[in-house]
PDB file with SEQRES, HELIX, SHEET and CRYST1 records, atoms N, CA, C and O in Angstrom:
SEQRES   1 A   83  MET THR THR ASN GLU THR LYS GLU ALA LEU THR ARG THR          
SEQRES   2 A   83  ARG THR LEU PHE LEU ILE PHE ILE VAL LEU MET LEU THR          
SEQRES   3 A   83  GLY LEU ALA GLY PHE MET LEU LEU VAL SER PHE GLY GLN          
SEQRES   4 A   83  TYR ALA ARG ALA TRP GLN THR TYR LEU VAL ASN PHE LEU          
SEQRES   5 A   83  PHE TRP SER ALA ILE ALA GLN GLY GLY LEU LEU PHE SER          
SEQRES   6 A   83  VAL ILE MET HIS VAL THR ARG ALA ARG TRP SER GLN PRO          
SEQRES   7 A   83  LEU GLN ASN LEU ALA                                          
HELIX    1 AA1 THR A    3  SER A   36  1                                  34    
HELIX    2 AA2 TYR A   40  VAL A   70  1                                  31    
HELIX    3 AA3 GLN A   77  GLN A   80  1                                   4    
CRYST1    1.000    1.000    1.000  90.00  90.00  90.00 P 1           1          
ATOM      1  N   MET A   1       9.600 -10.025  23.333  1.00  0.00           N  
ATOM      2  CA  MET A   1      10.344  -9.253  22.375  1.00  0.00           C  
ATOM      3  C   MET A   1      11.389  -8.432  23.132  1.00  0.00           C  
ATOM      4  O   MET A   1      11.060  -7.726  24.085  1.00  0.00           O  
ATOM      5  N   THR A   2      12.627  -8.528  22.711  1.00  0.00           N  
ATOM      6  CA  THR A   2      13.693  -7.811  23.402  1.00  0.00           C  
ATOM      7  C   THR A   2      13.721  -6.350  22.965  1.00  0.00           C  
ATOM      8  O   THR A   2      13.060  -5.954  22.005  1.00  0.00           O  
ATOM      9  N   THR A   3      14.495  -5.573  23.688  1.00  0.00           N  
ATOM     10  CA  THR A   3      14.615  -4.155  23.382  1.00  0.00           C  
ATOM     11  C   THR A   3      15.234  -3.937  22.009  1.00  0.00           C  
ATOM     12  O   THR A   3      14.817  -3.042  21.273  1.00  0.00           O  
ATOM     13  N   ASN A   4      16.223  -4.748  21.661  1.00  0.00           N  
ATOM     14  CA  ASN A   4      16.881  -4.622  20.365  1.00  0.00           C  
ATOM     15  C   ASN A   4      15.904  -4.925  19.228  1.00  0.00           C  
ATOM     16  O   ASN A   4      15.897  -4.228  18.214  1.00  0.00           O  
ATOM     17  N   GLU A   5      15.086  -5.958  19.393  1.00  0.00           N  
ATOM     18  CA  GLU A   5      14.093  -6.296  18.371  1.00  0.00           C  
ATOM     19  C   GLU A   5      13.051  -5.191  18.231  1.00  0.00           C  
ATOM     20  O   GLU A   5      12.589  -4.896  17.129  1.00  0.00           O  
ATOM     21  N   THR A   6      12.688  -4.589  19.353  1.00  0.00           N  
ATOM     22  CA  THR A   6      11.719  -3.501  19.328  1.00  0.00           C  
ATOM     23  C   THR A   6      12.277  -2.295  18.569  1.00  0.00           C  
ATOM     24  O   THR A   6      11.571  -1.666  17.781  1.00  0.00           O  
ATOM     25  N   LYS A   7      13.546  -1.982  18.815  1.00  0.00           N  
ATOM     26  CA  LYS A   7      14.171  -0.856  18.115  1.00  0.00           C  
ATOM     27  C   LYS A   7      14.274  -1.128  16.617  1.00  0.00           C  
ATOM     28  O   LYS A   7      14.066  -0.227  15.805  1.00  0.00           O  
ATOM     29  N   GLU A   8      14.596  -2.369  16.252  1.00  0.00           N  
ATOM     30  CA  GLU A   8      14.677  -2.721  14.832  1.00  0.00           C  
ATOM     31  C   GLU A   8      13.311  -2.620  14.165  1.00  0.00           C  
ATOM     32  O   GLU A   8      13.199  -2.136  13.039  1.00  0.00           O  
ATOM     33  N   ALA A   9      12.285  -3.072  14.852  1.00  0.00           N  
ATOM     34  CA  ALA A   9      10.928  -2.999  14.301  1.00  0.00           C  
ATOM     35  C   ALA A   9      10.488  -1.550  14.140  1.00  0.00           C  
ATOM     36  O   ALA A   9       9.856  -1.194  13.145  1.00  0.00           O  
ATOM     37  N   LEU A  10      10.819  -0.721  15.111  1.00  0.00           N  
ATOM     38  CA  LEU A  10      10.465   0.694  15.039  1.00  0.00           C  
ATOM     39  C   LEU A  10      11.207   1.385  13.900  1.00  0.00           C  
ATOM     40  O   LEU A  10      10.628   2.213  13.196  1.00  0.00           O  
ATOM     41  N   THR A  11      12.474   1.055  13.714  1.00  0.00           N  
ATOM     42  CA  THR A  11      13.257   1.623  12.618  1.00  0.00           C  
ATOM     43  C   THR A  11      12.691   1.188  11.277  1.00  0.00           C  
ATOM     44  O   THR A  11      12.593   1.998  10.356  1.00  0.00           O  
ATOM     45  N   ARG A  12      12.319  -0.077  11.155  1.00  0.00           N  
ATOM     46  CA  ARG A  12      11.735  -0.595   9.922  1.00  0.00           C  
ATOM     47  C   ARG A  12      10.404   0.104   9.621  1.00  0.00           C  
ATOM     48  O   ARG A  12      10.126   0.443   8.471  1.00  0.00           O  
ATOM     49  N   THR A  13       9.592   0.317  10.648  1.00  0.00           N  
ATOM     50  CA  THR A  13       8.311   0.978  10.471  1.00  0.00           C  
ATOM     51  C   THR A  13       8.498   2.423  10.028  1.00  0.00           C  
ATOM     52  O   THR A  13       7.791   2.906   9.144  1.00  0.00           O  
ATOM     53  N   ARG A  14       9.448   3.106  10.642  1.00  0.00           N  
ATOM     54  CA  ARG A  14       9.708   4.498  10.264  1.00  0.00           C  
ATOM     55  C   ARG A  14      10.214   4.590   8.824  1.00  0.00           C  
ATOM     56  O   ARG A  14       9.841   5.505   8.089  1.00  0.00           O  
ATOM     57  N   THR A  15      11.055   3.651   8.429  1.00  0.00           N  
ATOM     58  CA  THR A  15      11.578   3.650   7.062  1.00  0.00           C  
ATOM     59  C   THR A  15      10.458   3.428   6.058  1.00  0.00           C  
ATOM     60  O   THR A  15      10.388   4.124   5.045  1.00  0.00           O  
ATOM     61  N   LEU A  16       9.588   2.474   6.325  1.00  0.00           N  
ATOM     62  CA  LEU A  16       8.461   2.219   5.431  1.00  0.00           C  
ATOM     63  C   LEU A  16       7.512   3.411   5.368  1.00  0.00           C  
ATOM     64  O   LEU A  16       6.978   3.731   4.306  1.00  0.00           O  
ATOM     65  N   PHE A  17       7.306   4.060   6.498  1.00  0.00           N  
ATOM     66  CA  PHE A  17       6.449   5.243   6.538  1.00  0.00           C  
ATOM     67  C   PHE A  17       7.062   6.369   5.705  1.00  0.00           C  
ATOM     68  O   PHE A  17       6.348   7.058   4.976  1.00  0.00           O  
ATOM     69  N   LEU A  18       8.363   6.558   5.809  1.00  0.00           N  
ATOM     70  CA  LEU A  18       9.048   7.589   5.029  1.00  0.00           C  
ATOM     71  C   LEU A  18       8.948   7.299   3.531  1.00  0.00           C  
ATOM     72  O   LEU A  18       8.720   8.206   2.730  1.00  0.00           O  
ATOM     73  N   ILE A  19       9.121   6.029   3.158  1.00  0.00           N  
ATOM     74  CA  ILE A  19       8.983   5.650   1.748  1.00  0.00           C  
ATOM     75  C   ILE A  19       7.566   5.929   1.264  1.00  0.00           C  
ATOM     76  O   ILE A  19       7.374   6.432   0.157  1.00  0.00           O  
ATOM     77  N   PHE A  20       6.577   5.606   2.086  1.00  0.00           N  
ATOM     78  CA  PHE A  20       5.184   5.874   1.736  1.00  0.00           C  
ATOM     79  C   PHE A  20       4.937   7.362   1.521  1.00  0.00           C  
ATOM     80  O   PHE A  20       4.274   7.749   0.559  1.00  0.00           O  
ATOM     81  N   ILE A  21       5.461   8.190   2.400  1.00  0.00           N  
ATOM     82  CA  ILE A  21       5.272   9.634   2.294  1.00  0.00           C  
ATOM     83  C   ILE A  21       5.916  10.165   1.011  1.00  0.00           C  
ATOM     84  O   ILE A  21       5.318  10.981   0.310  1.00  0.00           O  
ATOM     85  N   VAL A  22       7.139   9.704   0.700  1.00  0.00           N  
ATOM     86  CA  VAL A  22       7.827  10.158  -0.510  1.00  0.00           C  
ATOM     87  C   VAL A  22       7.040   9.760  -1.756  1.00  0.00           C  
ATOM     88  O   VAL A  22       6.887  10.566  -2.674  1.00  0.00           O  
ATOM     89  N   LEU A  23       6.539   8.523  -1.797  1.00  0.00           N  
ATOM     90  CA  LEU A  23       5.759   8.080  -2.951  1.00  0.00           C  
ATOM     91  C   LEU A  23       4.448   8.851  -3.076  1.00  0.00           C  
ATOM     92  O   LEU A  23       4.020   9.183  -4.182  1.00  0.00           O  
ATOM     93  N   MET A  24       3.824   9.129  -1.956  1.00  0.00           N  
ATOM     94  CA  MET A  24       2.576   9.877  -1.976  1.00  0.00           C  
ATOM     95  C   MET A  24       2.809  11.299  -2.487  1.00  0.00           C  
ATOM     96  O   MET A  24       2.029  11.801  -3.295  1.00  0.00           O  
ATOM     97  N   LEU A  25       3.866  11.944  -2.027  1.00  0.00           N  
ATOM     98  CA  LEU A  25       4.162  13.302  -2.477  1.00  0.00           C  
ATOM     99  C   LEU A  25       4.556  13.328  -3.953  1.00  0.00           C  
ATOM    100  O   LEU A  25       4.248  14.289  -4.659  1.00  0.00           O  
ATOM    101  N   THR A  26       5.237  12.275  -4.425  1.00  0.00           N  
ATOM    102  CA  THR A  26       5.588  12.188  -5.840  1.00  0.00           C  
ATOM    103  C   THR A  26       4.327  12.080  -6.696  1.00  0.00           C  
ATOM    104  O   THR A  26       4.214  12.751  -7.723  1.00  0.00           O  
ATOM    105  N   GLY A  27       3.394  11.252  -6.284  1.00  0.00           N  
ATOM    106  CA  GLY A  27       2.135  11.124  -7.007  1.00  0.00           C  
ATOM    107  C   GLY A  27       1.333  12.413  -7.005  1.00  0.00           C  
ATOM    108  O   GLY A  27       0.753  12.787  -8.024  1.00  0.00           O  
ATOM    109  N   LEU A  28       1.296  13.089  -5.878  1.00  0.00           N  
ATOM    110  CA  LEU A  28       0.580  14.356  -5.785  1.00  0.00           C  
ATOM    111  C   LEU A  28       1.234  15.407  -6.670  1.00  0.00           C  
ATOM    112  O   LEU A  28       0.541  16.187  -7.323  1.00  0.00           O  
ATOM    113  N   ALA A  29       2.561  15.431  -6.696  1.00  0.00           N  
ATOM    114  CA  ALA A  29       3.270  16.387  -7.560  1.00  0.00           C  
ATOM    115  C   ALA A  29       2.989  16.100  -9.030  1.00  0.00           C  
ATOM    116  O   ALA A  29       2.796  17.031  -9.812  1.00  0.00           O  
ATOM    117  N   GLY A  30       2.963  14.835  -9.414  1.00  0.00           N  
ATOM    118  CA  GLY A  30       2.649  14.478 -10.792  1.00  0.00           C  
ATOM    119  C   GLY A  30       1.237  14.890 -11.171  1.00  0.00           C  
ATOM    120  O   GLY A  30       1.003  15.404 -12.265  1.00  0.00           O  
ATOM    121  N   PHE A  31       0.298  14.664 -10.263  1.00  0.00           N  
ATOM    122  CA  PHE A  31      -1.093  15.058 -10.514  1.00  0.00           C  
ATOM    123  C   PHE A  31      -1.199  16.576 -10.679  1.00  0.00           C  
ATOM    124  O   PHE A  31      -1.848  17.063 -11.605  1.00  0.00           O  
ATOM    125  N   MET A  32      -0.562  17.308  -9.784  1.00  0.00           N  
ATOM    126  CA  MET A  32      -0.610  18.766  -9.848  1.00  0.00           C  
ATOM    127  C   MET A  32       0.089  19.293 -11.097  1.00  0.00           C  
ATOM    128  O   MET A  32      -0.330  20.304 -11.661  1.00  0.00           O  
ATOM    129  N   LEU A  33       1.143  18.621 -11.530  1.00  0.00           N  
ATOM    130  CA  LEU A  33       1.841  19.026 -12.743  1.00  0.00           C  
ATOM    131  C   LEU A  33       0.944  18.875 -13.967  1.00  0.00           C  
ATOM    132  O   LEU A  33       0.908  19.756 -14.826  1.00  0.00           O  
ATOM    133  N   LEU A  34       0.227  17.771 -14.046  1.00  0.00           N  
ATOM    134  CA  LEU A  34      -0.701  17.584 -15.164  1.00  0.00           C  
ATOM    135  C   LEU A  34      -1.827  18.616 -15.136  1.00  0.00           C  
ATOM    136  O   LEU A  34      -2.221  19.140 -16.178  1.00  0.00           O  
ATOM    137  N   VAL A  35      -2.335  18.901 -13.960  1.00  0.00           N  
ATOM    138  CA  VAL A  35      -3.412  19.888 -13.840  1.00  0.00           C  
ATOM    139  C   VAL A  35      -2.904  21.279 -14.207  1.00  0.00           C  
ATOM    140  O   VAL A  35      -3.618  22.048 -14.851  1.00  0.00           O  
ATOM    141  N   SER A  36      -1.681  21.608 -13.805  1.00  0.00           N  
ATOM    142  CA  SER A  36      -1.150  22.945 -14.093  1.00  0.00           C  
ATOM    143  C   SER A  36      -0.916  23.161 -15.584  1.00  0.00           C  
ATOM    144  O   SER A  36      -0.938  24.301 -16.049  1.00  0.00           O  
ATOM    145  N   PHE A  37      -0.693  22.084 -16.343  1.00  0.00           N  
ATOM    146  CA  PHE A  37      -0.527  22.205 -17.787  1.00  0.00           C  
ATOM    147  C   PHE A  37      -1.859  22.085 -18.533  1.00  0.00           C  
ATOM    148  O   PHE A  37      -1.888  22.046 -19.763  1.00  0.00           O  
ATOM    149  N   GLY A  38      -2.947  22.028 -17.786  1.00  0.00           N  
ATOM    150  CA  GLY A  38      -4.265  22.017 -18.403  1.00  0.00           C  
ATOM    151  C   GLY A  38      -4.731  20.653 -18.885  1.00  0.00           C  
ATOM    152  O   GLY A  38      -5.713  20.572 -19.624  1.00  0.00           O  
ATOM    153  N   GLN A  39      -4.067  19.596 -18.496  1.00  0.00           N  
ATOM    154  CA  GLN A  39      -4.461  18.254 -18.925  1.00  0.00           C  
ATOM    155  C   GLN A  39      -5.308  17.598 -17.824  1.00  0.00           C  
ATOM    156  O   GLN A  39      -4.907  16.617 -17.198  1.00  0.00           O  
ATOM    157  N   TYR A  40      -6.482  18.177 -17.620  1.00  0.00           N  
ATOM    158  CA  TYR A  40      -7.350  17.718 -16.539  1.00  0.00           C  
ATOM    159  C   TYR A  40      -7.810  16.280 -16.751  1.00  0.00           C  
ATOM    160  O   TYR A  40      -7.810  15.480 -15.815  1.00  0.00           O  
ATOM    161  N   ALA A  41      -8.198  15.953 -17.972  1.00  0.00           N  
ATOM    162  CA  ALA A  41      -8.711  14.614 -18.246  1.00  0.00           C  
ATOM    163  C   ALA A  41      -7.636  13.561 -18.001  1.00  0.00           C  
ATOM    164  O   ALA A  41      -7.910  12.518 -17.407  1.00  0.00           O  
ATOM    165  N   ARG A  42      -6.427  13.827 -18.451  1.00  0.00           N  
ATOM    166  CA  ARG A  42      -5.355  12.854 -18.253  1.00  0.00           C  
ATOM    167  C   ARG A  42      -5.001  12.702 -16.772  1.00  0.00           C  
ATOM    168  O   ARG A  42      -4.700  11.598 -16.318  1.00  0.00           O  
ATOM    169  N   ALA A  43      -5.037  13.795 -16.025  1.00  0.00           N  
ATOM    170  CA  ALA A  43      -4.743  13.736 -14.594  1.00  0.00           C  
ATOM    171  C   ALA A  43      -5.755  12.850 -13.878  1.00  0.00           C  
ATOM    172  O   ALA A  43      -5.380  12.006 -13.064  1.00  0.00           O  
ATOM    173  N   TRP A  44      -7.040  13.040 -14.182  1.00  0.00           N  
ATOM    174  CA  TRP A  44      -8.069  12.242 -13.526  1.00  0.00           C  
ATOM    175  C   TRP A  44      -8.061  10.794 -14.007  1.00  0.00           C  
ATOM    176  O   TRP A  44      -8.375   9.889 -13.234  1.00  0.00           O  
ATOM    177  N   GLN A  45      -7.707  10.561 -15.267  1.00  0.00           N  
ATOM    178  CA  GLN A  45      -7.584   9.187 -15.756  1.00  0.00           C  
ATOM    179  C   GLN A  45      -6.474   8.457 -15.017  1.00  0.00           C  
ATOM    180  O   GLN A  45      -6.636   7.302 -14.626  1.00  0.00           O  
ATOM    181  N   THR A  46      -5.351   9.130 -14.828  1.00  0.00           N  
ATOM    182  CA  THR A  46      -4.225   8.535 -14.105  1.00  0.00           C  
ATOM    183  C   THR A  46      -4.616   8.234 -12.657  1.00  0.00           C  
ATOM    184  O   THR A  46      -4.288   7.176 -12.122  1.00  0.00           O  
ATOM    185  N   TYR A  47      -5.318   9.175 -12.036  1.00  0.00           N  
ATOM    186  CA  TYR A  47      -5.767   8.969 -10.660  1.00  0.00           C  
ATOM    187  C   TYR A  47      -6.701   7.762 -10.571  1.00  0.00           C  
ATOM    188  O   TYR A  47      -6.574   6.941  -9.663  1.00  0.00           O  
ATOM    189  N   LEU A  48      -7.640   7.655 -11.517  1.00  0.00           N  
ATOM    190  CA  LEU A  48      -8.596   6.559 -11.502  1.00  0.00           C  
ATOM    191  C   LEU A  48      -7.919   5.209 -11.693  1.00  0.00           C  
ATOM    192  O   LEU A  48      -8.249   4.249 -10.996  1.00  0.00           O  
ATOM    193  N   VAL A  49      -6.982   5.122 -12.624  1.00  0.00           N  
ATOM    194  CA  VAL A  49      -6.268   3.860 -12.858  1.00  0.00           C  
ATOM    195  C   VAL A  49      -5.487   3.453 -11.613  1.00  0.00           C  
ATOM    196  O   VAL A  49      -5.511   2.285 -11.223  1.00  0.00           O  
ATOM    197  N   ASN A  50      -4.796   4.401 -10.987  1.00  0.00           N  
ATOM    198  CA  ASN A  50      -4.052   4.087  -9.773  1.00  0.00           C  
ATOM    199  C   ASN A  50      -4.976   3.670  -8.631  1.00  0.00           C  
ATOM    200  O   ASN A  50      -4.672   2.739  -7.886  1.00  0.00           O  
ATOM    201  N   PHE A  51      -6.096   4.360  -8.500  1.00  0.00           N  
ATOM    202  CA  PHE A  51      -7.056   4.011  -7.450  1.00  0.00           C  
ATOM    203  C   PHE A  51      -7.586   2.594  -7.642  1.00  0.00           C  
ATOM    204  O   PHE A  51      -7.651   1.818  -6.689  1.00  0.00           O  
ATOM    205  N   LEU A  52      -7.961   2.260  -8.866  1.00  0.00           N  
ATOM    206  CA  LEU A  52      -8.482   0.921  -9.138  1.00  0.00           C  
ATOM    207  C   LEU A  52      -7.417  -0.149  -8.920  1.00  0.00           C  
ATOM    208  O   LEU A  52      -7.714  -1.216  -8.382  1.00  0.00           O  
ATOM    209  N   PHE A  53      -6.182   0.124  -9.333  1.00  0.00           N  
ATOM    210  CA  PHE A  53      -5.106  -0.848  -9.162  1.00  0.00           C  
ATOM    211  C   PHE A  53      -4.858  -1.148  -7.686  1.00  0.00           C  
ATOM    212  O   PHE A  53      -4.833  -2.313  -7.289  1.00  0.00           O  
ATOM    213  N   TRP A  54      -4.676  -0.116  -6.876  1.00  0.00           N  
ATOM    214  CA  TRP A  54      -4.371  -0.334  -5.461  1.00  0.00           C  
ATOM    215  C   TRP A  54      -5.578  -0.857  -4.688  1.00  0.00           C  
ATOM    216  O   TRP A  54      -5.413  -1.578  -3.705  1.00  0.00           O  
ATOM    217  N   SER A  55      -6.783  -0.505  -5.115  1.00  0.00           N  
ATOM    218  CA  SER A  55      -7.980  -1.077  -4.483  1.00  0.00           C  
ATOM    219  C   SER A  55      -8.068  -2.576  -4.762  1.00  0.00           C  
ATOM    220  O   SER A  55      -8.442  -3.351  -3.882  1.00  0.00           O  
ATOM    221  N   ALA A  56      -7.724  -2.984  -5.986  1.00  0.00           N  
ATOM    222  CA  ALA A  56      -7.739  -4.407  -6.323  1.00  0.00           C  
ATOM    223  C   ALA A  56      -6.692  -5.169  -5.525  1.00  0.00           C  
ATOM    224  O   ALA A  56      -6.951  -6.290  -5.086  1.00  0.00           O  
ATOM    225  N   ILE A  57      -5.513  -4.583  -5.329  1.00  0.00           N  
ATOM    226  CA  ILE A  57      -4.475  -5.223  -4.516  1.00  0.00           C  
ATOM    227  C   ILE A  57      -4.979  -5.409  -3.081  1.00  0.00           C  
ATOM    228  O   ILE A  57      -4.795  -6.474  -2.493  1.00  0.00           O  
ATOM    229  N   ALA A  58      -5.610  -4.378  -2.518  1.00  0.00           N  
ATOM    230  CA  ALA A  58      -6.124  -4.463  -1.149  1.00  0.00           C  
ATOM    231  C   ALA A  58      -7.226  -5.505  -1.026  1.00  0.00           C  
ATOM    232  O   ALA A  58      -7.258  -6.259  -0.054  1.00  0.00           O  
ATOM    233  N   GLN A  59      -8.121  -5.554  -1.991  1.00  0.00           N  
ATOM    234  CA  GLN A  59      -9.199  -6.535  -1.954  1.00  0.00           C  
ATOM    235  C   GLN A  59      -8.668  -7.950  -2.117  1.00  0.00           C  
ATOM    236  O   GLN A  59      -9.177  -8.882  -1.495  1.00  0.00           O  
ATOM    237  N   GLY A  60      -7.657  -8.114  -2.944  1.00  0.00           N  
ATOM    238  CA  GLY A  60      -7.035  -9.431  -3.108  1.00  0.00           C  
ATOM    239  C   GLY A  60      -6.402  -9.922  -1.815  1.00  0.00           C  
ATOM    240  O   GLY A  60      -6.513 -11.100  -1.475  1.00  0.00           O  
ATOM    241  N   GLY A  61      -5.739  -9.025  -1.094  1.00  0.00           N  
ATOM    242  CA  GLY A  61      -5.149  -9.390   0.196  1.00  0.00           C  
ATOM    243  C   GLY A  61      -6.210  -9.782   1.212  1.00  0.00           C  
ATOM    244  O   GLY A  61      -6.037 -10.742   1.963  1.00  0.00           O  
ATOM    245  N   LEU A  62      -7.293  -9.047   1.231  1.00  0.00           N  
ATOM    246  CA  LEU A  62      -8.387  -9.374   2.144  1.00  0.00           C  
ATOM    247  C   LEU A  62      -9.018 -10.711   1.782  1.00  0.00           C  
ATOM    248  O   LEU A  62      -9.293 -11.527   2.662  1.00  0.00           O  
ATOM    249  N   LEU A  63      -9.248 -10.940   0.502  1.00  0.00           N  
ATOM    250  CA  LEU A  63      -9.835 -12.205   0.058  1.00  0.00           C  
ATOM    251  C   LEU A  63      -8.925 -13.381   0.412  1.00  0.00           C  
ATOM    252  O   LEU A  63      -9.404 -14.416   0.877  1.00  0.00           O  
ATOM    253  N   PHE A  64      -7.630 -13.229   0.198  1.00  0.00           N  
ATOM    254  CA  PHE A  64      -6.672 -14.275   0.547  1.00  0.00           C  
ATOM    255  C   PHE A  64      -6.739 -14.592   2.038  1.00  0.00           C  
ATOM    256  O   PHE A  64      -6.768 -15.758   2.429  1.00  0.00           O  
ATOM    257  N   SER A  65      -6.763 -13.554   2.863  1.00  0.00           N  
ATOM    258  CA  SER A  65      -6.827 -13.745   4.309  1.00  0.00           C  
ATOM    259  C   SER A  65      -8.119 -14.451   4.724  1.00  0.00           C  
ATOM    260  O   SER A  65      -8.090 -15.340   5.575  1.00  0.00           O  
ATOM    261  N   VAL A  66      -9.239 -14.066   4.137  1.00  0.00           N  
ATOM    262  CA  VAL A  66     -10.528 -14.682   4.471  1.00  0.00           C  
ATOM    263  C   VAL A  66     -10.547 -16.148   4.071  1.00  0.00           C  
ATOM    264  O   VAL A  66     -10.994 -16.994   4.845  1.00  0.00           O  
ATOM    265  N   ILE A  67     -10.068 -16.460   2.872  1.00  0.00           N  
ATOM    266  CA  ILE A  67     -10.055 -17.851   2.409  1.00  0.00           C  
ATOM    267  C   ILE A  67      -9.180 -18.711   3.315  1.00  0.00           C  
ATOM    268  O   ILE A  67      -9.560 -19.828   3.664  1.00  0.00           O  
ATOM    269  N   MET A  68      -8.023 -18.204   3.693  1.00  0.00           N  
ATOM    270  CA  MET A  68      -7.132 -18.973   4.569  1.00  0.00           C  
ATOM    271  C   MET A  68      -7.744 -19.156   5.958  1.00  0.00           C  
ATOM    272  O   MET A  68      -7.537 -20.186   6.599  1.00  0.00           O  
ATOM    273  N   HIS A  69      -8.495 -18.160   6.419  1.00  0.00           N  
ATOM    274  CA  HIS A  69      -9.143 -18.281   7.725  1.00  0.00           C  
ATOM    275  C   HIS A  69     -10.295 -19.282   7.684  1.00  0.00           C  
ATOM    276  O   HIS A  69     -10.448 -20.092   8.598  1.00  0.00           O  
ATOM    277  N   VAL A  70     -11.097 -19.231   6.635  1.00  0.00           N  
ATOM    278  CA  VAL A  70     -12.257 -20.122   6.511  1.00  0.00           C  
ATOM    279  C   VAL A  70     -11.803 -21.572   6.353  1.00  0.00           C  
ATOM    280  O   VAL A  70     -12.401 -22.474   6.938  1.00  0.00           O  
ATOM    281  N   THR A  71     -10.751 -21.802   5.566  1.00  0.00           N  
ATOM    282  CA  THR A  71     -10.280 -23.169   5.349  1.00  0.00           C  
ATOM    283  C   THR A  71      -9.346 -23.655   6.454  1.00  0.00           C  
ATOM    284  O   THR A  71      -8.904 -24.804   6.442  1.00  0.00           O  
ATOM    285  N   ARG A  72      -9.049 -22.777   7.403  1.00  0.00           N  
ATOM    286  CA  ARG A  72      -8.171 -23.087   8.540  1.00  0.00           C  
ATOM    287  C   ARG A  72      -6.809 -23.608   8.076  1.00  0.00           C  
ATOM    288  O   ARG A  72      -6.287 -24.585   8.612  1.00  0.00           O  
ATOM    289  N   ALA A  73      -6.253 -22.943   7.082  1.00  0.00           N  
ATOM    290  CA  ALA A  73      -4.944 -23.328   6.558  1.00  0.00           C  
ATOM    291  C   ALA A  73      -3.865 -22.856   7.525  1.00  0.00           C  
ATOM    292  O   ALA A  73      -3.729 -21.660   7.786  1.00  0.00           O  
ATOM    293  N   ARG A  74      -3.100 -23.810   8.052  1.00  0.00           N  
ATOM    294  CA  ARG A  74      -2.068 -23.456   9.029  1.00  0.00           C  
ATOM    295  C   ARG A  74      -0.792 -22.963   8.361  1.00  0.00           C  
ATOM    296  O   ARG A  74      -0.012 -22.247   8.989  1.00  0.00           O  
ATOM    297  N   TRP A  75      -0.562 -23.330   7.102  1.00  0.00           N  
ATOM    298  CA  TRP A  75       0.669 -22.939   6.432  1.00  0.00           C  
ATOM    299  C   TRP A  75       0.716 -21.446   6.126  1.00  0.00           C  
ATOM    300  O   TRP A  75       1.790 -20.895   5.885  1.00  0.00           O  
ATOM    301  N   SER A  76      -0.442 -20.789   6.133  1.00  0.00           N  
ATOM    302  CA  SER A  76      -0.498 -19.401   5.707  1.00  0.00           C  
ATOM    303  C   SER A  76      -0.473 -18.398   6.855  1.00  0.00           C  
ATOM    304  O   SER A  76      -0.644 -17.201   6.623  1.00  0.00           O  
ATOM    305  N   GLN A  77      -0.268 -18.849   8.068  1.00  0.00           N  
ATOM    306  CA  GLN A  77      -0.301 -17.918   9.197  1.00  0.00           C  
ATOM    307  C   GLN A  77       0.720 -16.790   9.093  1.00  0.00           C  
ATOM    308  O   GLN A  77       0.380 -15.656   9.430  1.00  0.00           O  
ATOM    309  N   PRO A  78       1.958 -17.037   8.643  1.00  0.00           N  
ATOM    310  CA  PRO A  78       2.880 -15.910   8.498  1.00  0.00           C  
ATOM    311  C   PRO A  78       2.444 -14.917   7.418  1.00  0.00           C  
ATOM    312  O   PRO A  78       2.827 -13.748   7.469  1.00  0.00           O  
ATOM    313  N   LEU A  79       1.660 -15.359   6.455  1.00  0.00           N  
ATOM    314  CA  LEU A  79       1.240 -14.501   5.361  1.00  0.00           C  
ATOM    315  C   LEU A  79      -0.029 -13.715   5.690  1.00  0.00           C  
ATOM    316  O   LEU A  79      -0.331 -12.728   5.019  1.00  0.00           O  
ATOM    317  N   GLN A  80      -0.765 -14.131   6.698  1.00  0.00           N  
ATOM    318  CA  GLN A  80      -2.016 -13.435   7.017  1.00  0.00           C  
ATOM    319  C   GLN A  80      -1.771 -12.009   7.485  1.00  0.00           C  
ATOM    320  O   GLN A  80      -2.560 -11.119   7.167  1.00  0.00           O  
ATOM    321  N   ASN A  81      -0.711 -11.773   8.223  1.00  0.00           N  
ATOM    322  CA  ASN A  81      -0.412 -10.405   8.637  1.00  0.00           C  
ATOM    323  C   ASN A  81      -0.074  -9.530   7.450  1.00  0.00           C  
ATOM    324  O   ASN A  81      -0.411  -8.346   7.430  1.00  0.00           O  
ATOM    325  N   LEU A  82       0.588 -10.104   6.463  1.00  0.00           N  
ATOM    326  CA  LEU A  82       0.925  -9.358   5.251  1.00  0.00           C  
ATOM    327  C   LEU A  82      -0.329  -9.008   4.481  1.00  0.00           C  
ATOM    328  O   LEU A  82      -0.458  -7.889   3.985  1.00  0.00           O  
ATOM    329  N   ALA A  83      -1.248  -9.939   4.373  1.00  0.00           N  
ATOM    330  CA  ALA A  83      -2.493  -9.704   3.633  1.00  0.00           C  
ATOM    331  C   ALA A  83      -3.354  -8.689   4.376  1.00  0.00           C  
ATOM    332  O   ALA A  83      -4.446  -8.353   3.918  1.00  0.00           O  
TER     333      ALA A  83                                                      
END                                                                             
C-alpha cells in the first residue's frame, strides 16, 4: 500500500467516523428532546425500534459472512469485509 493510498484510507475513515458521531449525537438529542417534553414511553419505543433494526442489520451481515465462509464462495470475498 502506497503512502497516497494510506492517506486516502485514513481520510475516508475519519470522514465515516465524523458522520457516525453526528448521527449518534442527533439521535441522542432527539431522545433527550422527547424525554424533556415528558414523552417517556415514546422515547423508549423509538430507542427500542432503532436498537432492533440495527441489531438485525448486524446479525444479517454476520450470517451472510458465515454462510459464505462455510460454503467457500470465492465470489463473495470483497463483500466479507463489508459484512
